[in-house]
N, C-alpha and C positions, 0 to 999 in steps of 0.2 A: 331312661332307667341308669346309661352310663355316665349322665351327667350327677346324678346323683352319688353314683360307687366315688367320682371321680370328687366331688364336694367331700365324701367322708374320709377318704384317701389323703384328704388336702388340708386336716385336720391338724390344726397347730396351737399348742400353749400358747393362752392368754392373759390367764392369770396363773397362779398360785399362792394358795391358805398359808399365811405363816404358822409354822409348829407351833403348838402351845407346849406350854410346861409341862404339864402331864401328857405326852403323845400315847397315844392309843390308834387302835386299829378303827377307821371307817368303816362301817358296815351294812348302810345304810342310807341311802343320798331320797330327798323329795324337792321340787321345788315348790314355792304358792303359784297357786292358779293365779296366772294376769286378771286383773278386773277389767272391764270397757276401757280402750283408749293404751292403757298401760303395759310393760312387761311384768314377768313375776319379779318380782321386790328381794325375796327372800330361798335362803335353800337352808332346809334344816339337814345334821347328819346325824346320828344314831350311833356311840364309839362303845370299844367294849370297856371302858371303865365306868360305865353304867350311867353313864350323860348326853342329853340332844344338845350338840353346838348348833348356834344360829350366825349365818353367816350375810350377809351384804350378796345380789345375786349378780352384780356388774362385776363389784373389786374384789370378792372375797373377802373382805372386811369381815373381824370375828365379832358379833355384836350380842350375844349371850350365850347362856349358858342351866340348864335345868340337869337334874337328878335323878336318878329315877331307884335311887338306894332304898332300901336291900335288894331289889330284884332284878334281874340283867332283861336288857333291852332287846326287844325283838319286833323292829319296824317304825316307820315314821314317818306321816301322810298329813299332807296338809288339808282342812278341806277346801273343797270345791267353788266355795260364793263367797268366803272368807278369807286373805291370807295371813289373817294375822293371827290365827287357829291352828293350834298342827296337835295331830294325836301322837300315842305310842302306845305298842304295846309291852307288856312285863310279865314277866316268870312270877311275881305275883297276886296273880290271878285278877287283875285290873287293865282297862286299857286307858291313859291318863290324857285329859286335855290341855291343854297351856297356850293361855294368851298372850303374844306377843306385846302386847300395848301397856299389859299392866306390872308393876314394878314387883311384883309378888314371883318368888320361884314356888309358888308351891302351883299343884295343878290345879283350875279350877273349874273343873268337873271330872269325878272319877266314875266309869262303869267298871260294877263289880262283877267278877265271875264265882263260879260256885268254888266252894272252901277251897278244895284239892285242883282247881285249874292250874294249868302253865299255859299261860299264852305263849305261840311261838310265832304265830301268824297271826294279820290282821288287814282290812280295808277298809274304805267306806267308801258305801255308793254315790254317783254321780251328781246325785240331788241332795245330797248332805241330811239325808233321811236317819241310815239304816248304816250301822255298824256289825261289821261279821268279823269274831277271831276263833282260830283255832287252837287246837289242844292238843299238847304230849298226851302221848296215851299214858292212863293210869290203871293198872288191873285186866281189865278189859275196856274198858273205856278212852274212847274219842271224841270231841263235842266241835258242833261250830255252834258259837255260841252268838243270837243276837241280840242287837237295842235299841230302839228309838235314840237317834241322835238331836232330835229336833231340842232348841233351849240352846245349842252351844253357843249361837250369837250373845244372848247376855249370860250365860255364861254362871249360875249359882251355882255355889261354893257343897256341891250335895252328889250323894253318889246312888248311882241309879241300877237297878237292876235289871236282868235280860229281858227280854220280850219272850225268847224261847230257845230251845236247840234243835239241831239235828244231832241225832246221834247213831242213826245206822248205815249210813254211808259209806264211812272209811273204820277201817278197823286197825290202825296206828297214826303214828301221829300227824296234824297237818301241818303238813311244812310250810306251804304256799297260801294266800288267798285273793282274789282279785277280781273286785267285780267290774262290770261291762264300763267302755268307755260311755255308750251313749245310752243305755236302756237299765233303766237303774235297779230292774227286779228281778238280771239277771247274773249269775255270782258261779265263775267257777274256782274250784280246790284242787291241790296235789296233794298227795302227801308219799309216805316212806312205805305205803301198801303198794304201791306205782301203780293207784288208778289217780284218773285226771276226772274232778266229777261235772258236770255244767247242773246251773240250775235255777227255776222261777221261784222266784222267795213269795209271788204273786200267790199261788197255792195255799191250799188248806194244811195241805199236810208235808210229810218229806218223798213219804212215796211218789205222791203225784207230782213235789217239785222238783224230782230228778229227771230231767230230761235226757242226761246220756252221762256214758262213764264208757270212757278211755283205758285203753292198759296197758301202757309204756315200758312194763317188764322191768323198772326197776326203781328207786328211789325217789321222790321226784324235788329237784332241788329249785325249778323257777318256773312260772306261769304265766300267760302271755295272752293277747286277744290281738288278732291282725284278719288282712284281708278288709276287701272291699265292705262296706256297714259291720265291720269288725262281726265275720259270721266264722271266722276259722280261730280254733284255739291249738297253740302247742307249748312243750314242757322242754327242757332241759333235766338233766336228770344226776347226780353226787357219782356214777361214774362213766360223767360226760356223753352221756350219749343223749339223741333230740327225738322227739318225737312232735308231727303236724297235722292235725287234724280239719275238715271243713264238715263243720257241724250244720251246714245248708243242706247237703247230701242224705241227710239222718230219716228223710223219709220218702228217698229213691234206690234204685236198686243202684246206683254206683258207689263206690266205698269211698269211705268216710278220710281215710289215710292217707296224706296227701305225701309224706314222707315219712321214715323210720329209720333212723342211722343210731347203730348200736356203741361206735364209739366216734365223736366228731374228731377227735386227736389221728386218726388214720386216715380221715377222707378228705380233710381241708388242709392242708399241709403244704405245700409246695417245696420247692431244693432251699435248703440253707434257713428254715424256717420250722420253727416247733410248738405244738401249744400243749401246754400242761394241764389246763381248765376251762370252763366254762363260767363267766359270770351271767349271762340271760339274755336276752334278743330284746331286739325293738323292733315295733312297726314305722316304716317311713310312711305316712299315708299320701303325700303327696307323689309317690313313687308307685302307691300301693304297692312294698317290698321288703320281704320282711329280714333281717341281718342279727347275728347271732353276734354277742362281743364275748370275747374269753383271750386267753392270755398267758404268761412264759412269768417263773418265779422269779424271774430278775427285774419287772415291771413292763413289759412291750404288753401291748394291746393288740391283739387282733379282730377284726375288721371282715366277717364272716356271710357273704351272701345266699340265700336260700331258694332254694326253685325247685318244682318236682321231681327234675331229675337231677339234684343232690346239689351238694354246697361248693362254694368257692369263696377264693382269700381274696378278699377286696383292697383289702392293706392293712400295716403296720403301724401303731403309732408310739413310735421309742422316744428315750429319751425324758419322759414324762418322771413314772414313777422307778423305785428302784426296790420294787418288793411285790409282792402278790397282787393285782387288785381287787379288791371284793363288791363294789358299788359302783352301782353308775345310775348316771339321769340321761334320759335326753330330751330336748327341747328343741320340739317344731315350729315353733315362733321365730326362732334365727336361727337352728339349725346347728345350735350347739352341743355338747356334751360336756358334763361334769362328770369325775371321777374319783374314789377315795381306795387309799390301801393299807396294807399293814405298813407301810413308811410315814403314817399318820397323815398322809396330803393330804388336801382337798384340789384336784384341777378343772380348768376351766379350760375347754378347746374350740376353737374356731375356726372356722375356714380360712386358710390364709393368714392366722394369725401370728406375729411375732410378738414372743416374748420381751419385754422390758430388761430381767435381768438374767444372764445365763448360768448362774451357779447353781448347778444341781445338787441336790440333796443329796447326802451319803447316807449309803443304806443304813436302815436304821431295823435292828432287829427286837421287838418288845419280849422283856422277860413271860410278863404274864399272859401265856400263847393263848387265843382266845381258839376252847374245842369246838370246831362249828359242830351243830346238832345232828350228826348225821350216824343212820343204822343202815348202812347199803347192807340189801342184801347177799347172801352167799347164795346166790345163784350162778349158774351155768354160763352168764352173759360174760363175766372175768375169761374165760377160756375161748371165746367164740370170738377173739379178734381175729382180723384178719390177718 
């Protein structure tokens, strides 16, 4: 584990994307899944100007751009079996599918929701069969909407209707959805209602599908799977809290909560460093270790190690971003990290890398600030800081 922590702490900038003519916040990042004998070739980034930008994975050279207008983008994901197919969720009530191989700027397939749906989260399961999207609350309704994703490789220009919905398990915006990395039927969802729900979507109805409900006591901002065989789930919250549960303990007498930290900013900092926000988490499979990624408003990135006895700062990545970091993507194959921020920069970090050009970009404050979709609960959490 120490070796892994050293490796993470030794991450240095290997590549930096060039600024585009229309700078935008980089909100979400995904890398294409590598085919046999290949490394991943593409990086997709969803931006605050309602576009998806595609880059070469190794050089960060810009390749092409898709526009989601009039809707706002909420997430970007590559298919697992085909590295040229990429999906995005949109506030216009659609999930769009794009094929990088084609010259067209149009989505090759559209998965439509119900007329009032505003999708703010989504994911595709590990065998590319099912897409699930989470909606913003409308009146009293919040949905998880499911589609059959098959046919994406032929990608006829068609619109697909949903297979069905879950409507009872959350009562506020579904901010995050994450399918299990190796079990295609398992799904975890997080919401501003504070709940983190684990489902087995092979079950016939929503009641039977709901395996467990964990309460973070706050508005969920990020969720993920961790642990051997990915039996654990964790979340971060919009007021910088962290919760970690072991679902393998569901049928035992053991408590399922591994760790609950009300405010990571109080726990994980040492002298002379400050933590302003959390971006999310990454599970390091080889080391069987969970890490959190956080940062400062000036662009420093903190790597925080998680243990059942608490959190500790592993290292800080400096000199890359000049503003808040909004997104990241960890690549287990070559132990590299991609980060995107409000300075419109996409950075590739690798252990021990040396950046060719050391010209640091000037700080760039974008006028049309993107309002993060947050309704933090006015709970007593604020006053319970240590």
